[in-house]
PyMOL Python script that loads the backbone (N, CA, C, O; Angstrom):
from pymol import cmd

cmd.read_pdbstr("""\
ATOM      1  N   MET A   1     -56.062  46.684 -47.080  1.00  0.00           N
ATOM      2  CA  MET A   1     -55.083  47.578 -46.482  1.00  0.00           C
ATOM      3  C   MET A   1     -55.788  48.773 -45.840  1.00  0.00           C
ATOM      4  O   MET A   1     -56.718  49.349 -46.404  1.00  0.00           O
ATOM      5  N   LYS A   2     -55.329  49.116 -44.673  1.00  0.00           N
ATOM      6  CA  LYS A   2     -55.843  50.298 -43.984  1.00  0.00           C
ATOM      7  C   LYS A   2     -54.822  51.408 -44.099  1.00  0.00           C
ATOM      8  O   LYS A   2     -53.627  51.172 -44.278  1.00  0.00           O
ATOM      9  N   LYS A   3     -55.329  52.629 -43.990  1.00  0.00           N
ATOM     10  CA  LYS A   3     -54.450  53.796 -44.005  1.00  0.00           C
ATOM     11  C   LYS A   3     -54.614  54.536 -42.695  1.00  0.00           C
ATOM     12  O   LYS A   3     -55.708  54.623 -42.138  1.00  0.00           O
ATOM     13  N   LEU A   4     -53.507  55.064 -42.218  1.00  0.00           N
ATOM     14  CA  LEU A   4     -53.480  55.752 -40.940  1.00  0.00           C
ATOM     15  C   LEU A   4     -52.587  56.974 -41.078  1.00  0.00           C
ATOM     16  O   LEU A   4     -51.534  56.912 -41.713  1.00  0.00           O
ATOM     17  N   VAL A   5     -53.009  58.082 -40.483  1.00  0.00           N
ATOM     18  CA  VAL A   5     -52.180  59.290 -40.478  1.00  0.00           C
ATOM     19  C   VAL A   5     -52.030  59.735 -39.037  1.00  0.00           C
ATOM     20  O   VAL A   5     -53.012  59.996 -38.342  1.00  0.00           O
ATOM     21  N   PHE A   6     -50.780  59.818 -38.601  1.00  0.00           N
ATOM     22  CA  PHE A   6     -50.473  60.338 -37.273  1.00  0.00           C
ATOM     23  C   PHE A   6     -49.948  61.753 -37.421  1.00  0.00           C
ATOM     24  O   PHE A   6     -49.120  62.030 -38.289  1.00  0.00           O
ATOM     25  N   GLY A   7     -50.432  62.648 -36.572  1.00  0.00           N
ATOM     26  CA  GLY A   7     -49.903  63.991 -36.519  1.00  0.00           C
ATOM     27  C   GLY A   7     -48.871  64.052 -35.405  1.00  0.00           C
ATOM     28  O   GLY A   7     -49.116  63.589 -34.291  1.00  0.00           O
ATOM     29  N   LEU A   8     -47.709  64.628 -35.716  1.00  0.00           N
ATOM     30  CA  LEU A   8     -46.632  64.758 -34.746  1.00  0.00           C
ATOM     31  C   LEU A   8     -46.345  66.230 -34.495  1.00  0.00           C
ATOM     32  O   LEU A   8     -46.828  67.105 -35.213  1.00  0.00           O
ATOM     33  N   GLU A   9     -45.556  66.485 -33.470  1.00  0.00           N
ATOM     34  CA  GLU A   9     -45.062  67.839 -33.274  1.00  0.00           C
ATOM     35  C   GLU A   9     -44.125  68.120 -34.446  1.00  0.00           C
ATOM     36  O   GLU A   9     -43.618  67.186 -35.066  1.00  0.00           O
ATOM     37  N   PRO A  10     -43.889  69.393 -34.756  1.00  0.00           N
ATOM     38  CA  PRO A  10     -43.014  69.700 -35.899  1.00  0.00           C
ATOM     39  C   PRO A  10     -41.657  69.002 -35.788  1.00  0.00           C
ATOM     40  O   PRO A  10     -41.031  68.993 -34.728  1.00  0.00           O
ATOM     41  N   LEU A  11     -41.223  68.424 -36.897  1.00  0.00           N
ATOM     42  CA  LEU A  11     -39.927  67.744 -36.936  1.00  0.00           C
ATOM     43  C   LEU A  11     -38.840  68.756 -37.256  1.00  0.00           C
ATOM     44  O   LEU A  11     -39.065  69.713 -37.996  1.00  0.00           O
ATOM     45  N   SER A  12     -37.658  68.537 -36.691  1.00  0.00           N
ATOM     46  CA  SER A  12     -36.603  69.533 -36.850  1.00  0.00           C
ATOM     47  C   SER A  12     -35.438  69.100 -37.732  1.00  0.00           C
ATOM     48  O   SER A  12     -34.579  69.914 -38.069  1.00  0.00           O
ATOM     49  N   CYS A  13     -35.404  67.820 -38.108  1.00  0.00           N
ATOM     50  CA  CYS A  13     -34.245  67.399 -38.893  1.00  0.00           C
ATOM     51  C   CYS A  13     -34.595  66.264 -39.853  1.00  0.00           C
ATOM     52  O   CYS A  13     -35.488  65.464 -39.574  1.00  0.00           O
ATOM     53  N   PRO A  14     -33.889  66.193 -40.987  1.00  0.00           N
ATOM     54  CA  PRO A  14     -34.122  65.117 -41.941  1.00  0.00           C
ATOM     55  C   PRO A  14     -33.824  63.726 -41.366  1.00  0.00           C
ATOM     56  O   PRO A  14     -34.431  62.744 -41.792  1.00  0.00           O
ATOM     57  N   SER A  15     -32.905  63.634 -40.414  1.00  0.00           N
ATOM     58  CA  SER A  15     -32.601  62.322 -39.838  1.00  0.00           C
ATOM     59  C   SER A  15     -33.789  61.778 -39.040  1.00  0.00           C
ATOM     60  O   SER A  15     -33.916  60.565 -38.869  1.00  0.00           O
ATOM     61  N   CYS A  16     -34.660  62.668 -38.552  1.00  0.00           N
ATOM     62  CA  CYS A  16     -35.885  62.244 -37.860  1.00  0.00           C
ATOM     63  C   CYS A  16     -36.760  61.445 -38.824  1.00  0.00           C
ATOM     64  O   CYS A  16     -37.329  60.416 -38.458  1.00  0.00           O
ATOM     65  N   ILE A  17     -36.857  61.928 -40.042  1.00  0.00           N
ATOM     66  CA  ILE A  17     -37.662  61.272 -41.073  1.00  0.00           C
ATOM     67  C   ILE A  17     -37.145  59.861 -41.306  1.00  0.00           C
ATOM     68  O   ILE A  17     -37.912  58.898 -41.295  1.00  0.00           O
ATOM     69  N   LYS A  18     -35.852  59.749 -41.513  1.00  0.00           N
ATOM     70  CA  LYS A  18     -35.227  58.457 -41.800  1.00  0.00           C
ATOM     71  C   LYS A  18     -35.441  57.481 -40.649  1.00  0.00           C
ATOM     72  O   LYS A  18     -35.739  56.308 -40.876  1.00  0.00           O
ATOM     73  N   LYS A  19     -35.290  57.958 -39.421  1.00  0.00           N
ATOM     74  CA  LYS A  19     -35.439  57.098 -38.249  1.00  0.00           C
ATOM     75  C   LYS A  19     -36.860  56.536 -38.154  1.00  0.00           C
ATOM     76  O   LYS A  19     -37.042  55.341 -37.920  1.00  0.00           O
ATOM     77  N   ILE A  20     -37.861  57.393 -38.335  1.00  0.00           N
ATOM     78  CA  ILE A  20     -39.263  56.968 -38.239  1.00  0.00           C
ATOM     79  C   ILE A  20     -39.623  56.038 -39.394  1.00  0.00           C
ATOM     80  O   ILE A  20     -40.202  54.974 -39.176  1.00  0.00           O
ATOM     81  N   GLU A  21     -39.285  56.432 -40.623  1.00  0.00           N
ATOM     82  CA  GLU A  21     -39.625  55.619 -41.795  1.00  0.00           C
ATOM     83  C   GLU A  21     -38.962  54.243 -41.732  1.00  0.00           C
ATOM     84  O   GLU A  21     -39.599  53.238 -42.047  1.00  0.00           O
ATOM     85  N   THR A  22     -37.702  54.187 -41.331  1.00  0.00           N
ATOM     86  CA  THR A  22     -36.992  52.914 -41.252  1.00  0.00           C
ATOM     87  C   THR A  22     -37.649  51.988 -40.232  1.00  0.00           C
ATOM     88  O   THR A  22     -37.876  50.812 -40.517  1.00  0.00           O
ATOM     89  N   ALA A  23     -37.952  52.510 -39.051  1.00  0.00           N
ATOM     90  CA  ALA A  23     -38.571  51.687 -38.006  1.00  0.00           C
ATOM     91  C   ALA A  23     -39.928  51.150 -38.455  1.00  0.00           C
ATOM     92  O   ALA A  23     -40.227  49.973 -38.256  1.00  0.00           O
ATOM     93  N   LEU A  24     -40.741  52.000 -39.055  1.00  0.00           N
ATOM     94  CA  LEU A  24     -42.076  51.564 -39.474  1.00  0.00           C
ATOM     95  C   LEU A  24     -42.026  50.613 -40.672  1.00  0.00           C
ATOM     96  O   LEU A  24     -42.746  49.615 -40.705  1.00  0.00           O
ATOM     97  N   ASN A  25     -41.188  50.917 -41.643  1.00  0.00           N
ATOM     98  CA  ASN A  25     -41.108  50.076 -42.836  1.00  0.00           C
ATOM     99  C   ASN A  25     -40.515  48.699 -42.548  1.00  0.00           C
ATOM    100  O   ASN A  25     -40.694  47.776 -43.342  1.00  0.00           O
ATOM    101  N   HIS A  26     -39.817  48.546 -41.434  1.00  0.00           N
ATOM    102  CA  HIS A  26     -39.283  47.243 -41.034  1.00  0.00           C
ATOM    103  C   HIS A  26     -40.236  46.502 -40.103  1.00  0.00           C
ATOM    104  O   HIS A  26     -39.894  45.440 -39.584  1.00  0.00           O
ATOM    105  N   THR A  27     -41.425  47.054 -39.890  1.00  0.00           N
ATOM    106  CA  THR A  27     -42.427  46.423 -39.034  1.00  0.00           C
ATOM    107  C   THR A  27     -43.296  45.495 -39.865  1.00  0.00           C
ATOM    108  O   THR A  27     -43.794  45.873 -40.925  1.00  0.00           O
ATOM    109  N   SER A  28     -43.470  44.284 -39.373  1.00  0.00           N
ATOM    110  CA  SER A  28     -44.294  43.305 -40.070  1.00  0.00           C
ATOM    111  C   SER A  28     -45.725  43.828 -40.234  1.00  0.00           C
ATOM    112  O   SER A  28     -46.339  44.289 -39.271  1.00  0.00           O
ATOM    113  N   GLY A  29     -46.242  43.754 -41.444  1.00  0.00           N
ATOM    114  CA  GLY A  29     -47.602  44.203 -41.722  1.00  0.00           C
ATOM    115  C   GLY A  29     -47.679  45.595 -42.312  1.00  0.00           C
ATOM    116  O   GLY A  29     -48.727  45.988 -42.824  1.00  0.00           O
ATOM    117  N   VAL A  30     -46.590  46.353 -42.253  1.00  0.00           N
ATOM    118  CA  VAL A  30     -46.576  47.707 -42.817  1.00  0.00           C
ATOM    119  C   VAL A  30     -46.195  47.608 -44.290  1.00  0.00           C
ATOM    120  O   VAL A  30     -45.122  47.117 -44.639  1.00  0.00           O
ATOM    121  N   GLU A  31     -47.094  48.083 -45.142  1.00  0.00           N
ATOM    122  CA  GLU A  31     -46.861  48.097 -46.585  1.00  0.00           C
ATOM    123  C   GLU A  31     -45.997  49.297 -46.975  1.00  0.00           C
ATOM    124  O   GLU A  31     -45.067  49.169 -47.771  1.00  0.00           O
ATOM    125  N   ASP A  32     -46.310  50.458 -46.409  1.00  0.00           N
ATOM    126  CA  ASP A  32     -45.570  51.678 -46.731  1.00  0.00           C
ATOM    127  C   ASP A  32     -45.737  52.696 -45.611  1.00  0.00           C
ATOM    128  O   ASP A  32     -46.832  52.860 -45.072  1.00  0.00           O
ATOM    129  N   ALA A  33     -44.663  53.370 -45.265  1.00  0.00           N
ATOM    130  CA  ALA A  33     -44.710  54.445 -44.269  1.00  0.00           C
ATOM    131  C   ALA A  33     -43.944  55.632 -44.828  1.00  0.00           C
ATOM    132  O   ALA A  33     -42.818  55.488 -45.304  1.00  0.00           O
ATOM    133  N   LYS A  34     -44.556  56.792 -44.768  1.00  0.00           N
ATOM    134  CA  LYS A  34     -43.971  58.005 -45.324  1.00  0.00           C
ATOM    135  C   LYS A  34     -44.132  59.138 -44.326  1.00  0.00           C
ATOM    136  O   LYS A  34     -45.228  59.365 -43.813  1.00  0.00           O
ATOM    137  N   VAL A  35     -43.050  59.850 -44.046  1.00  0.00           N
ATOM    138  CA  VAL A  35     -43.104  61.011 -43.164  1.00  0.00           C
ATOM    139  C   VAL A  35     -43.192  62.257 -44.027  1.00  0.00           C
ATOM    140  O   VAL A  35     -42.389  62.460 -44.938  1.00  0.00           O
ATOM    141  N   LEU A  36     -44.180  63.088 -43.726  1.00  0.00           N
ATOM    142  CA  LEU A  36     -44.340  64.355 -44.436  1.00  0.00           C
ATOM    143  C   LEU A  36     -43.727  65.436 -43.543  1.00  0.00           C
ATOM    144  O   LEU A  36     -44.367  65.926 -42.613  1.00  0.00           O
ATOM    145  N   PHE A  37     -42.493  65.795 -43.837  1.00  0.00           N
ATOM    146  CA  PHE A  37     -41.684  66.655 -42.979  1.00  0.00           C
ATOM    147  C   PHE A  37     -42.351  67.988 -42.657  1.00  0.00           C
ATOM    148  O   PHE A  37     -42.450  68.366 -41.490  1.00  0.00           O
ATOM    149  N   HIS A  38     -42.803  68.694 -43.673  1.00  0.00           N
ATOM    150  CA  HIS A  38     -43.325  70.058 -43.462  1.00  0.00           C
ATOM    151  C   HIS A  38     -44.650  70.089 -42.715  1.00  0.00           C
ATOM    152  O   HIS A  38     -44.946  71.060 -42.019  1.00  0.00           O
ATOM    153  N   SER A  39     -45.441  69.046 -42.850  1.00  0.00           N
ATOM    154  CA  SER A  39     -46.733  69.035 -42.146  1.00  0.00           C
ATOM    155  C   SER A  39     -46.669  68.272 -40.826  1.00  0.00           C
ATOM    156  O   SER A  39     -47.634  68.279 -40.061  1.00  0.00           O
ATOM    157  N   GLY A  40     -45.541  67.613 -40.551  1.00  0.00           N
ATOM    158  CA  GLY A  40     -45.394  66.872 -39.300  1.00  0.00           C
ATOM    159  C   GLY A  40     -46.338  65.681 -39.208  1.00  0.00           C
ATOM    160  O   GLY A  40     -46.866  65.375 -38.140  1.00  0.00           O
ATOM    161  N   LYS A  41     -46.545  65.009 -40.348  1.00  0.00           N
ATOM    162  CA  LYS A  41     -47.457  63.861 -40.367  1.00  0.00           C
ATOM    163  C   LYS A  41     -46.734  62.607 -40.837  1.00  0.00           C
ATOM    164  O   LYS A  41     -45.743  62.670 -41.564  1.00  0.00           O
ATOM    165  N   VAL A  42     -47.259  61.469 -40.400  1.00  0.00           N
ATOM    166  CA  VAL A  42     -46.753  60.172 -40.835  1.00  0.00           C
ATOM    167  C   VAL A  42     -47.920  59.418 -41.454  1.00  0.00           C
ATOM    168  O   VAL A  42     -48.921  59.160 -40.786  1.00  0.00           O
ATOM    169  N   ARG A  43     -47.793  59.061 -42.736  1.00  0.00           N
ATOM    170  CA  ARG A  43     -48.824  58.273 -43.420  1.00  0.00           C
ATOM    171  C   ARG A  43     -48.356  56.826 -43.482  1.00  0.00           C
ATOM    172  O   ARG A  43     -47.240  56.534 -43.912  1.00  0.00           O
ATOM    173  N   ILE A  44     -49.234  55.925 -43.042  1.00  0.00           N
ATOM    174  CA  ILE A  44     -48.885  54.506 -43.000  1.00  0.00           C
ATOM    175  C   ILE A  44     -49.978  53.690 -43.684  1.00  0.00           C
ATOM    176  O   ILE A  44     -51.165  53.879 -43.417  1.00  0.00           O
ATOM    177  N   GLN A  45     -49.574  52.796 -44.556  1.00  0.00           N
ATOM    178  CA  GLN A  45     -50.485  51.835 -45.164  1.00  0.00           C
ATOM    179  C   GLN A  45     -50.081  50.482 -44.593  1.00  0.00           C
ATOM    180  O   GLN A  45     -48.921  50.081 -44.681  1.00  0.00           O
ATOM    181  N   PHE A  46     -51.061  49.773 -43.999  1.00  0.00           N
ATOM    182  CA  PHE A  46     -50.715  48.548 -43.283  1.00  0.00           C
ATOM    183  C   PHE A  46     -51.854  47.536 -43.324  1.00  0.00           C
ATOM    184  O   PHE A  46     -52.989  47.862 -43.670  1.00  0.00           O
ATOM    185  N   ASP A  47     -51.519  46.295 -42.959  1.00  0.00           N
ATOM    186  CA  ASP A  47     -52.482  45.207 -42.885  1.00  0.00           C
ATOM    187  C   ASP A  47     -52.891  45.042 -41.429  1.00  0.00           C
ATOM    188  O   ASP A  47     -52.087  44.635 -40.590  1.00  0.00           O
ATOM    189  N   GLU A  48     -54.146  45.361 -41.138  1.00  0.00           N
ATOM    190  CA  GLU A  48     -54.639  45.339 -39.760  1.00  0.00           C
ATOM    191  C   GLU A  48     -54.700  43.916 -39.185  1.00  0.00           C
ATOM    192  O   GLU A  48     -54.780  43.746 -37.969  1.00  0.00           O
ATOM    193  N   ALA A  49     -54.665  42.912 -40.040  1.00  0.00           N
ATOM    194  CA  ALA A  49     -54.650  41.526 -39.565  1.00  0.00           C
ATOM    195  C   ALA A  49     -53.287  41.161 -38.976  1.00  0.00           C
ATOM    196  O   ALA A  49     -53.171  40.201 -38.215  1.00  0.00           O
ATOM    197  N   ILE A  50     -52.260  41.931 -39.333  1.00  0.00           N
ATOM    198  CA  ILE A  50     -50.901  41.644 -38.864  1.00  0.00           C
ATOM    199  C   ILE A  50     -50.444  42.606 -37.775  1.00  0.00           C
ATOM    200  O   ILE A  50     -49.813  42.189 -36.805  1.00  0.00           O
ATOM    201  N   VAL A  51     -50.755  43.882 -37.926  1.00  0.00           N
ATOM    202  CA  VAL A  51     -50.303  44.884 -36.951  1.00  0.00           C
ATOM    203  C   VAL A  51     -51.445  45.855 -36.648  1.00  0.00           C
ATOM    204  O   VAL A  51     -52.207  46.227 -37.541  1.00  0.00           O
ATOM    205  N   GLN A  52     -51.555  46.255 -35.397  1.00  0.00           N
ATOM    206  CA  GLN A  52     -52.614  47.161 -34.953  1.00  0.00           C
ATOM    207  C   GLN A  52     -52.110  48.605 -34.905  1.00  0.00           C
ATOM    208  O   GLN A  52     -50.918  48.838 -34.702  1.00  0.00           O
ATOM    209  N   PRO A  53     -53.013  49.578 -35.091  1.00  0.00           N
ATOM    210  CA  PRO A  53     -52.623  50.987 -35.051  1.00  0.00           C
ATOM    211  C   PRO A  53     -51.908  51.372 -33.750  1.00  0.00           C
ATOM    212  O   PRO A  53     -50.977  52.177 -33.775  1.00  0.00           O
ATOM    213  N   GLU A  54     -52.324  50.816 -32.641  1.00  0.00           N
ATOM    214  CA  GLU A  54     -51.710  51.157 -31.354  1.00  0.00           C
ATOM    215  C   GLU A  54     -50.235  50.763 -31.335  1.00  0.00           C
ATOM    216  O   GLU A  54     -49.410  51.479 -30.767  1.00  0.00           O
ATOM    217  N   ALA A  55     -49.898  49.634 -31.949  1.00  0.00           N
ATOM    218  CA  ALA A  55     -48.505  49.184 -32.002  1.00  0.00           C
ATOM    219  C   ALA A  55     -47.666  50.148 -32.846  1.00  0.00           C
ATOM    220  O   ALA A  55     -46.515  50.428 -32.511  1.00  0.00           O
ATOM    221  N   LEU A  56     -48.240  50.651 -33.932  1.00  0.00           N
ATOM    222  CA  LEU A  56     -47.534  51.611 -34.779  1.00  0.00           C
ATOM    223  C   LEU A  56     -47.303  52.922 -34.029  1.00  0.00           C
ATOM    224  O   LEU A  56     -46.239  53.534 -34.125  1.00  0.00           O
ATOM    225  N   LYS A  57     -48.308  53.328 -33.293  1.00  0.00           N
ATOM    226  CA  LYS A  57     -48.203  54.547 -32.488  1.00  0.00           C
ATOM    227  C   LYS A  57     -47.098  54.398 -31.446  1.00  0.00           C
ATOM    228  O   LYS A  57     -46.326  55.330 -31.218  1.00  0.00           O
ATOM    229  N   GLN A  58     -47.023  53.234 -30.818  1.00  0.00           N
ATOM    230  CA  GLN A  58     -45.996  52.989 -29.798  1.00  0.00           C
ATOM    231  C   GLN A  58     -44.590  53.026 -30.390  1.00  0.00           C
ATOM    232  O   GLN A  58     -43.660  53.496 -29.735  1.00  0.00           O
ATOM    233  N   ILE A  59     -44.424  52.548 -31.597  1.00  0.00           N
ATOM    234  CA  ILE A  59     -43.115  52.581 -32.249  1.00  0.00           C
ATOM    235  C   ILE A  59     -42.645  54.028 -32.382  1.00  0.00           C
ATOM    236  O   ILE A  59     -41.503  54.351 -32.056  1.00  0.00           O
ATOM    237  N   ILE A  60     -43.530  54.888 -32.861  1.00  0.00           N
ATOM    238  CA  ILE A  60     -43.177  56.303 -33.047  1.00  0.00           C
ATOM    239  C   ILE A  60     -42.893  56.961 -31.697  1.00  0.00           C
ATOM    240  O   ILE A  60     -41.928  57.713 -31.561  1.00  0.00           O
ATOM    241  N   THR A  61     -43.720  56.682 -30.716  1.00  0.00           N
ATOM    242  CA  THR A  61     -43.547  57.273 -29.387  1.00  0.00           C
ATOM    243  C   THR A  61     -42.227  56.831 -28.756  1.00  0.00           C
ATOM    244  O   THR A  61     -41.521  57.640 -28.154  1.00  0.00           O
ATOM    245  N   ARG A  62     -41.895  55.545 -28.896  1.00  0.00           N
ATOM    246  CA  ARG A  62     -40.637  55.030 -28.332  1.00  0.00           C
ATOM    247  C   ARG A  62     -39.413  55.654 -28.981  1.00  0.00           C
ATOM    248  O   ARG A  62     -38.349  55.720 -28.366  1.00  0.00           O
ATOM    249  N   LEU A  63     -39.554  56.109 -30.215  1.00  0.00           N
ATOM    250  CA  LEU A  63     -38.446  56.790 -30.895  1.00  0.00           C
ATOM    251  C   LEU A  63     -38.266  58.217 -30.382  1.00  0.00           C
ATOM    252  O   LEU A  63     -37.280  58.880 -30.701  1.00  0.00           O
ATOM    253  N   GLY A  64     -39.232  58.684 -29.583  1.00  0.00           N
ATOM    254  CA  GLY A  64     -39.122  60.018 -28.997  1.00  0.00           C
ATOM    255  C   GLY A  64     -39.963  61.084 -29.668  1.00  0.00           C
ATOM    256  O   GLY A  64     -39.716  62.276 -29.483  1.00  0.00           O
ATOM    257  N   TYR A  65     -40.964  60.666 -30.453  1.00  0.00           N
ATOM    258  CA  TYR A  65     -41.822  61.614 -31.160  1.00  0.00           C
ATOM    259  C   TYR A  65     -43.267  61.415 -30.701  1.00  0.00           C
ATOM    260  O   TYR A  65     -43.923  60.463 -31.124  1.00  0.00           O
ATOM    261  N   PRO A  66     -43.766  62.305 -29.839  1.00  0.00           N
ATOM    262  CA  PRO A  66     -45.145  62.155 -29.350  1.00  0.00           C
ATOM    263  C   PRO A  66     -46.173  62.299 -30.475  1.00  0.00           C
ATOM    264  O   PRO A  66     -46.077  63.200 -31.308  1.00  0.00           O
ATOM    265  N   VAL A  67     -47.147  61.404 -30.483  1.00  0.00           N
ATOM    266  CA  VAL A  67     -48.238  61.449 -31.461  1.00  0.00           C
ATOM    267  C   VAL A  67     -49.321  62.347 -30.882  1.00  0.00           C
ATOM    268  O   VAL A  67     -49.817  62.086 -29.786  1.00  0.00           O
ATOM    269  N   ILE A  68     -49.697  63.411 -31.608  1.00  0.00           N
ATOM    270  CA  ILE A  68     -50.690  64.354 -31.081  1.00  0.00           C
ATOM    271  C   ILE A  68     -52.052  64.216 -31.753  1.00  0.00           C
ATOM    272  O   ILE A  68     -53.041  64.752 -31.253  1.00  0.00           O
ATOM    273  N   SER A  69     -52.120  63.498 -32.888  1.00  0.00           N
ATOM    274  CA  SER A  69     -53.416  63.242 -33.509  1.00  0.00           C
ATOM    275  C   SER A  69     -53.342  61.947 -34.309  1.00  0.00           C
ATOM    276  O   SER A  69     -52.265  61.463 -34.660  1.00  0.00           O
ATOM    277  N   GLU A  70     -54.537  61.398 -34.587  1.00  0.00           N
ATOM    278  CA  GLU A  70     -54.606  60.122 -35.312  1.00  0.00           C
ATOM    279  C   GLU A  70     -55.866  60.106 -36.166  1.00  0.00           C
ATOM    280  O   GLU A  70     -56.950  60.462 -35.705  1.00  0.00           O
ATOM    281  N   LYS A  71     -55.705  59.684 -37.430  1.00  0.00           N
ATOM    282  CA  LYS A  71     -56.856  59.587 -38.334  1.00  0.00           C
ATOM    283  C   LYS A  71     -56.670  58.333 -39.175  1.00  0.00           C
ATOM    284  O   LYS A  71     -55.604  58.116 -39.752  1.00  0.00           O
ATOM    285  N   SER A  72     -57.720  57.503 -39.244  1.00  0.00           N
ATOM    286  CA  SER A  72     -57.617  56.282 -40.038  1.00  0.00           C
ATOM    287  C   SER A  72     -58.697  56.224 -41.110  1.00  0.00           C
ATOM    288  O   SER A  72     -59.739  56.871 -41.014  1.00  0.00           O
ATOM    289  N   SER A  73     -58.410  55.428 -42.130  1.00  0.00           N
ATOM    290  CA  SER A  73     -59.390  55.232 -43.209  1.00  0.00           C
ATOM    291  C   SER A  73     -59.210  53.859 -43.810  1.00  0.00           C
ATOM    292  O   SER A  73     -59.935  53.491 -44.735  1.00  0.00           O
TER     293      SER A  73
END
""", "prot")
cmd.dss("prot")
cmd.show_as("cartoon", "prot")
cmd.util.cbc("prot")
cmd.orient("prot")
């Protein structure tokens, strides 16, 4: 499993969290996705053999939340 952290612009509402987490957690290959509201970060644990980081980034961007940083481990 790989871990990825995306930095987003500050989030303004709890429904933003639900929208992002639901979309990512329903993506094949994603083990767990968690939005950290106060820090504006999204932590994702995923299987790189099934889904690529770029695809995860596109999901968040398509929801209307620009990704401003990315860190993987």
